[in-house]
N, C-alpha and C positions, 0 to 999 in steps of 0.2 A: 504494502501500501504506500505509493509517494504522497505525504503529508501537506506537500504545497498544493496539492488537487483539492485540500479540503479548506472552509472559512479556517482563518486562526491556527490551522495546524491539528484540527480538533480529526481525533481519529470516529471512522466511519460506526454507525449505530450508537453514536452518543446523542443525547436529548440537549441540544443547544440554540442559543436566542440568538437571534438576527446578524449578532455580531462573533458565532460560531464559538462562544462561551458555552463552558458546558452547564444545562441547568439543573441544579440540586434542589432536590425538596426534598422534605420533611416524611410525608405520605404517599406513599410511589404509586396509590391508586391517579395520582394526579399526573404523572409522568404520560406526556403527551402520546410517546410510543412506548408501549410496555411490551418488552422482550427481555432475553438474559444476559445480552451485554446491556440495555439500559439498568435492567436493576444492580449489577455488580459494577459497571462506571459510577451508579449514584451510590451505593454503597461506601465505596473505595472513597470517596469524597469526603464524606460523610466521616469515616474511618480516621484518615489523614490529619483530620481538623480537631482530633479526641471526641469524636463527638461516636458514641457508639450503638446507638440505640435508632433505628428507623422504622416509621409502622409502613401496614400495607392493610388498611381496612382497620377490623377491629385485632391484629394481629401483629405482636413488635418483632422485630429482627435485631435482635444483638450482635454483634462481631466482638468477639472476645478482644479486650485491649492488652490482654497481660497484665494488668498494671490495674491498682487499685483506685480509680477517681475519684477522690473524696468528694469533691466541690460536687458532686451528682450526688451523693447521698445524707447530706447532712439533714439534721433535725427540722429545718427550714424547709428545704426540697420535699421534705417527706409532708409536714402540713400540709403547703402549695398544694401536691398533688390531692391532697384528702379532703383538701376546703374546695376545691374547683369541680371536684368531681364527686362527692358523696355528701356535703354537708349543704353547700350554696349552689345546686347545680339549675340553672336556670330554663325552664320548660319550651320544649321546640327548637332549642340553639343544641351545639354540636360543644361540649362545655372541652372538647380536647384543641379547639382548633386556634386558640394562643399558646398552648403545650407545647415544648418542646415533646418526641416521644420517650417516653420510660418504662420501664417494667412495673414502676409504681401506679401506671395507668391501669394496668392489668388489675393488681392486686384491687386497687381504687373503685374498679366500674365492678370485680368481681364481689368485693364487701356489700357496694349499694345494690347487687341484684340480689342480694340475700338480702341484706335489710329491707331493702324500698319493694321489690318487687316479692319479696319472702319464696326462691325458687332459689334450691341450691346450685352452685358451680362448679367448674371445672377447668382448670388451668393445663393444659399440657405443652411438656418442654419439652423440647425436642432438637436433636442437632449430633454431629460425630463428635468423636473421641476430643474432648480438648474443645472445647465448643463453649463450656460456661453454664451447662445445665445447673451442676449442684449449687455453684454459687448462684446461679437465678434463683432457685429454689430457696435456698437461705434468705436473700432478700426480700421474695416474698414473703415468705414467712415471717420475718421480720418486721416489715410493711404493715401485716394485715394484725397483727398482734399489738401494734403501736399504734394504728388507728383507732382503735376503742376509748381513749381516752381525749379523742380529740373534738372536736365540733362539739353539736347537741349530747352527745351519748354522756347518759350519768351514770351508767350500770358499772361503769369503771372494769379492772381484771383483776381473776384473783393472781398475785404475783408467784404464787407460788408453783400455780397449774402451768401459765405462761412459760416461766422458768424450767419447766421438768420438758413441757415441749420443745424449748428452741434447744437445753442442754441434752437433748436425744440426737441433732444431726452430729456432733462430735462421734458419738460412740456408732454409728452405722459409718463414720468414714473412717473410723479404727478399725471396724471388722470387715467392712464389706469395699474398700477402695485401696487401692495400689498403685505404685507408678507403673505406666507403660511409656514405650518408646516415643509417644503424643503427648504425653500426660502425665505430671507427676503425682495429682490426686485423681486416681481416675473411677468412678463408680463402676464396677463389677458386676451389678446387678442392678435390676430396674425396681422403681420403688412407686409405691401410689399412696399419701399423704390425706388424710381427710382430719381436716380442721371442724372439731363441732362445736356449733355456737348456739347461743341461747338467745333466739332472735324474739323481741318483744311483738305482742299483735298490733297490728299498724291502727286498728282504730283503737286501742289504747294510747298509743302512742299521738296519735291524730287529737283525740279528746285533752291529752294533757299540751297542747301545740309542738308536736317535736314531729319535722318535715321528716324525719330518718328516728326510725325504730331504734330504741336500743337495741344492739347487738353484740353480745359478749366473748367474748373465748372461754371454752368450758372445757377445753379439751380436745385431744388428738387420738389417732389410730394411722398407723401402718403395716400397708402389705406388700412382702416385699416378693422376689420370683425372680428366676433366671440366674442364681448366682454362680460364677465361673471358681465350678468348683476345682477345672483342673489347674489352677494357678497354685492352688494348697502345695502341691506334689509337684509345679515345674515349671520355670519360666524363663522368657529369653533373659540372654547375660544383659540387657542395658535397662532390665523390669526387677521389678522388687516383687517379692509376695506379700500378703494383705500388710497394711503398715501396721497393725498390733503384734506381729511377732516380732519385729523390731522395735517397739516401743518397750516390749517387754523385755529384750536380753541386753535395752541402754542402760534400764535400770542400775540400782546401785545394787553391788552382790547382798548385803542385808535385805534388801525386797526379796528379791530373786531367790535367797533359804527362806522368805516366810513362803513363797509358794512352793517349793520344791529345791530341796539339797543339793541334786542333780545341776541346777541351773546357776549356781556357785562357781564364780570363775572361768563361764563361759563366756562364747562370744561368738557372733555372728558366724564366724568360720568352722564353730564346732558342728552345725547341725547343715545338713544336705539341703533342706527342701528350700533354706534360708540364702545362705552364703555370701560374701563376702558384698559388696554393695559400696560405690562411692557416693552414693546419695545417703546422708543423713539429715539432713532438713527439709521439710515439706512445706511449702509456701513460708519460709523465713523461721520458723520452729523447728528446734531440731528434736529426733524421736524422745528421748529422755523428756523432754520437756509435753511434748505432747501426751507422754504416758500418766503424766501428772495431770491434765486434763483429761485424760481417762475415766483415771482412777477417783477424779474430785467428781463428772458426771456420774459415773458407776453409784457411788454412794449417795448422790440424789436421790438415785431410783432404788438404792435399799439394799445395794448389791456390795457387802461388806461383809469382812469377818469369815464364817466359813463359806460362805457364797460365793465370795472374791478369790476367797483360795482356791477351791473347787473348777469355778472359770478358768483361772488361770493353767493349773494344773492338767488338766483336758486340753489347754491348747502344749503343754508342754507335752505331753503322751503325742499329739500328730508331729510335734517336731522328733521326737526323738524315734518315733515310727521310721521317719525318714532315713536315721542310720544303721538300721538293720540291715545286713550285709546276707543274701542268697546265694546258695552256690549248689551244685550239683551233690547227689549224696554219692560217695564215691563205689558205693556197694548198686547203686540203680542211678544212671543217669535219666532215668524218665521222673524221681523224686529231687526234693531237695533239702535241703539242709540250712540252718541259719548261723554261719560261721561268726558273728560279730557276738559273742560271748560276752562282753564286757556290755554291751549297749543293751543288749535282753536284762542282765542282772542290775539294769537301771531299771528298765523299762517296766518290768512285769511287777516288783512293790509300788511303783507309780501308779499300774492300775490296780492293785490291790488283788493280781491275779496270779496263783502259780505259772512261772515260766515255762513248763511245759506243755500246761494249757494254750498260753499266749502262742508256742512252737507250733502245736500242733493245727489250732485255726488258722493261722496263715499258710501251712504247707501242705494241709489237707482240708479238702473240701467234701462237705457231707450232702448225699443226695437221695432225695425225698423221694417214691416210684409211688404213689398207691399206698399199698401198707408194708412198702417195702423198704430200709436204709441200708445206704452202704458208702463207703468213705473210697476217696478218689484223688491220691497223691498228687499233688500239683509239680510242675517242673519248674524251675530259673525262673522264667519269663511270667510264668501264671501266678506265683509264689509272690514276686515281686508286684504284677498288678492288685494281686489282692490286698498286700501291705498297703497300698496306695489309694485303692479304694476305701480300706476301713479307714485310714488319715482323715480324707474327704467325706466321708459320710459322716465323722467325729465333728468336723470341722461345720459343715452344714447343719448340723445338731444344734453344737454351740450358737452359730446365726441366729437359728430359727427360735432358740431359748431365749436370746438377747432381745428378739423382736417382741417375743410374747411377752418379755419383763418390760418394756417400754409400754406397751400397748398397755400391759397393767397399772402401770404408773401415771400414766395421761389420759388414757381413755375418760369421756367425760361420767359414764356410764355408774363408776366406781369413785370419782376423785372431785366433781364437781359438787361444790355443797348446798347447790339450790336442785341437783335433780330429779328430787321427788317430784318439782314444779313441774319440769317439763316434760309435754308431751310428747314431742319428737323434735330431737336437735337439728338445726339445719348445719349445711354441710360446704365445705370450698374444699373440692378437693384438688391436690396439688400432684401429677403424673409427670414423673421422673425419668422418661425411656433413657434405659443405658444406650452410649457412645457407640456408634458405629467406626469401625475402620475403613479407611479407603485408601490407599498411596498410589493411587495410579496420578 
């Protein structure tokens, strides 16, 4: 393409004015010619100016700036979007026309849709790995939790419930996120968070002179799916296992000994499932610092004492399973034996099971067929696969238990002080679809 053939040396397929200068718009519905190149040129122009958000109708498109833009998320900005899109909306007008596109408009419109229209809302957050989905969900949740105290609302919010809801994020990240080639804090599972609200009847609000009924955050529920189990036992050289393993191993020997004596003096290189990593900081915080945040968040949920110790001993079992070595039985090449006796001597008491029972479970398969039952020895490859499958299942069960514990501590049905007065909770659902990888 010869740029001299185009006005102002602009590339073809751009939307330009009469002088050949790119026409940048906040809402891409306003693009005179709407096609993929026009969309990309518009997004790139705004991104270059430090403007990550652009809208297309009711859809907000975010281009990850890979840095925290403090000026976009101040308390004043939060209140401005809440004021114009929730509390002081003019009938018959598009309240967004004078506002820059922002993720706060999505949360504000969802809140108003629930409070004023009485309809439960859903927000879909999608994009490839590293696009910023997890961070966007946290921003949305923070804004939804804060707008209750704005405008005409008088219901306030239960600080304890809100704290539990917001503090569940670091736990899900610790146990469900990992470093990938594209993203240091990539969610390796999908999650659907339902924020539960106590919504005031519209007629009662109108009788009291309020245009927006009180809408109080009462709790939350989280459903997870498609956890990447394979990462528990293997990952690419530049990537990492789940954060929680690195956090636990970065703690002091005193903390490690309190979990399991076998962890004392051990580091990343002592466990094959994790191995050495050049990365020891995620988003500016070291693994040891994040472990403290994780432990504090667990304490808020009541996971302390024996529960805390059992949780991390289960993770230690996963790590120790990865150190077992399987070799051919000298007497029968079709069967296998565990040659890492030292590792087995550490694992068996940790599990509370005799070493012989663990060995048999990992090297022999029990087959049931109708009324018959027989044992089939596993070869080396099969035994290793059996061991890895066991480790993955333990981690999956731990993850599901954690999600259940979070739900038990945050759901409105168990924790909201006025739960008996609520016939049905209003919902705002946040669907964070796991990131897809595309390297083409």
